[in-house]
N, C-alpha and C positions, 0 to 999 in steps of 0.2 A: 322176388315177390312171394315168398313163402306165406307170409301173413294174408296178403291179398288173395291169393289163389286159394288158400284155406277158407277164408271168409266168403269167397264166392260160392265155394261147394256147400258150406254150411247154410247159406241162404237159400240154395236149392232144397236143402233139407226142412227149411221153414224156420230156421233159427235166425234171428235179427242180431247181427255181429256188428260191433263198433271197434275198428282199427285206429289206433293213435300211432303215428310214426313220429317219434320225438325229433328226429332230424339231428338235435344237438343234445349232448349231455351237460354242457355248460354254456350258457344257462339252461337247466333242466325245466321243462314246462310242467312243474308241479301242479298248477291248477287244473290243466287238461286231464292229468291223471286222476286227481280227485273227483273232478267232475264227471268223469267216465264211471269210477266206481260207485259214486252216489247215484247214479242213473242206472246202472246195469246191476248192482250189487255184486259183482264178480270181476276178477282180474286175472288174465292170463298173460303172464310176462314172458315175451319172447325176445331173445337176445343171442348173439353169437358168442358171447364170452362164456367163461366156464361157469358151471353152476355156483362153484364155490369162488367168492371174490368178484364175481361178475356184478355188472351194474344193476341186475336184476334184483339183488339183494337190497340195494340201497332204495330202488323203487319199492320193494316190499315193505321196507322199513318206514318209508314215508306214508303209504297206505295203512300199515298198522298203526302208526303214531296219529295220523290225522283222519282217517276214514273207516276205522276198524267196525264201528257200529253199524256202517253200511254194508259190510262186506259179508257175503255168504259163503264164499269159497275163493281160494287162490291157488293157482296151479302154474308151475314153470315148465316150459316146453324143452328146456335145455336138458339133454340126456346124461351128461357126463360131469362129473364134480373135479375132473383131472384136468390139467393143462393139455390143450389140444395142438396137435402138429398139422400145419396147413399143406401137407402134400395132397395132391389131388385124389389118391385112393382113400385117403381117410377122412376127407373133408365131409363127405356125406355121412359118415359115422359119427362124428363129432357135432356138426352143425344140426339144428332142428329142421327137419323135414316137413313138407305139407303133411304128411300121415301123422306125425307127432303132434302137430297142431291140431288137426282133426281129432285125433283121440283125446286130447287134453279138454279141447272145448266141449266135446259131447259129455265128457264127465263132468264139467262144469254145469252143462245145462240140464243134466239129470240129477243134480245135486237138490 
């Protein structure tokens, strides 16, 4: 629940946060993504895939192609561009943590 935990903390700081849980990638709820960007003028894309070649790139491309004029800032909370290995000791290193989301969201809010 990384995104929801971060959203809860950000709301305590006075930031109004909207979290979209896409649930499925096919079909991708493109309308929900675009509606949120148009409403908030921002997007923080959080996913567990690597930065390069992950679904976040596709989501960013959709935003860029169809909602760019509403966008003030985009940020990705994924920290790594390389393939990750899901052994327990390395999982926290590769997967975005609440702190990563908080840092990214604060940068977006300050923009």
